[in-house]
N, C-alpha and C positions, 0 to 999 in steps of 0.2 A: 627392458622397455616394453616388450610384448606382454609380459606378466602384468605390468601396470595398466596397459590399455585394456586387457581382459578384465582386470579388477574394476576399472572405471566403467566399462560397458555393463558388467554385471550389476554394479551399484545403481546405474541409471535405469536399467531394465527393472530392477526390483522396485525402485521409486515409482516408475510408471505403472507397474502392476498394482502397487499399494494404492495409488491415486485412483486407478480404474476400479478397484474393488471397494474402496471406502469413500471415495470422493463422489461428487456429482449428486444429482437428485435421487432420493430414495422414494420409490413408489409405495404409497399406502395400499394395503390389501383390505378388501371389504368382503364380509361373509354374510349370507342371507339365510333366514329360516322361514318355515311355513308356520302360520298362526293357526290356532284352533282352540277349542274349549279345554280348560284344565280340570274342571270339576266333573267327577264321574257320578252318574246317576244309575249305576248298575243295580238291577233288581235281584233279590235273593232267590226268586223262583224262576227267573227267565232262563233261556237257553245259554249254553256256554259256547263261545266262539273263539277259535284259534286262528290268528292271522299269520299266514305263512310269509316267508321272505319274498318280497316283491322282486320280479325280474325287470331288467331295463333293456330296451332296444339299443343296438349299436349306435354310438354317438351320444347317448344320454346316460352312460354308465360311469361317468366321472363327475366330480364336484363342479367342474367348469360350467358356467352358465352359457347355454347355447343361444345364439341369435341368428335369425334367418332373414335374409334380404331377398331371396328368390326361392322358387319352389324346390330347386334341386341342390342348393348350396347352404350349408350351415357354417357358422364361424363361432369362435369362443371368445368371451371376455378374458383379458389377460390378468387383471388384478381384482376382479369381482367374481366370486364363486359361491356356490351353495355351502352351507356349514358342514355338510356331509354328502354322500352320494344321494342323488335325488330319490332313488327307489327307497332308501332307508328313511329319508325325511317324509316321504309320502306314506309309508307304512306306519310310522309313528303318529302322523297327523290323522290317518284313517282310524287308528285305534282310539285316539282321543275323541273323535266324532262319534264312533260307535258306542263308547262308554257313556258319553254325554246324552245319547239318545234315550237312556233309561229302559231299553228294550231287552237287555241281556244281563244275566247274572255275573258273567265274567267275560272279559275280552282281553286276550293276552297273546304274545308271540312266543311265550315260553314253551319249550318241549315238555315241561313238567306238568302241563295240564293233562289230566287223565280223562279219557273218554269225552272229547269235545263233541258237542251236538253238530257242529259244522266247522268246516275249514274254509277260510276266506283267502283266495289266491288272486294275485293281480300282476299284470304286465304293464309297464310304463312304456307306451308307444312314442310319446313326445312330451317334453316339458321345456318350453322355450319362450323366447321373446321374438315376436314377429314384427319386423320393421316395415313401416310404410313411409311415404315421403314426408308426412308431417305428424305422424303419430305411431304409437306402438300398441300391440296387443300382447296379452299373456295367453299362452296356449297350453292346454293339458289334454292329453289323449291317453286313455287307459282301457284295458280289457280286464274285466273282473269275472271270476268264476267262484261260486260258492258250492262246495261239495258237502254231502252228508258225512259226518265225522266217522261213521262206522264203515265206510266203503268209498267207492268211486262214483256213486250216484250224484249227478249234477242237479242241484236244487234250483239254481238260476244262473243265468249269464247276463252280464251287463257291459256294454261298451259305449264309450262316449269320446267325442273329439270336440272340445269347446274352446272358444276364445272369449276374452273379456278385454275391453279397451282399457288402456292405462290412462290415468288422469294426467300424468306427465311422462316424459321420456327419461325414465330412470329405472335401474334394476330393482330398486326397492318396490316400485309399483308392479313389476313383474311378479315378485314374490307375493305381494298382496293379491294380485289377480289370480294366480295359481291357487292360493289358499281359499279364495272365495269359490272358485270353480269346484274344488274338491269338497268343500262344505256343502254346496248345493247338491252335488251328486250323492254324497253319503246320506244326506237328510232324506233324499228320495228313496235310496236303496235300503236303508236300515229297516223300515217297516215291512218291506218286501221279504227281507231275510227272516225277520221274526215270524211273519205269516207263513212262510214256507216250512218253518220248524214246528208249527203248532200241531 
């Protein structure tokens, strides 16, 4: 009798577990990328630029999209995230913008580049959605250092902390806003890098 009760209990427990695992609503997951130019306009005689791996500040080093409601608290979306770690997405988008500028003969992150003219380094200080009562902003803050390829000499430093209003309250708009902030900053920075290498 006890064996029958134990068997019945185990069967019911297994059924409950199966319903819990496979029943109910399944949440869709959404992944977001940064946009940027795809066509390279690299020049044959321009300087060569090596883009180093970007670093990310604590809290921004995973694919989870950060949203901020107060100055001191960040939270994360559960089912909406970046397609990769933000530092990687930003490095890839930065290379696309630098290539599209037409100011460089080569822009790559590959260690196979021999004797780059400059090394582009960056730290991602913030990449997030900023919540207000009736609106959202996209925020991107970075610190960029460009060093001479043959040593530690710093050619230029550039830091920014920019926000852009979202047209609607949706993570897709945050990705668009971050993409536009990065585009604006690299468009301003690329001629400065090329000038420093002349």
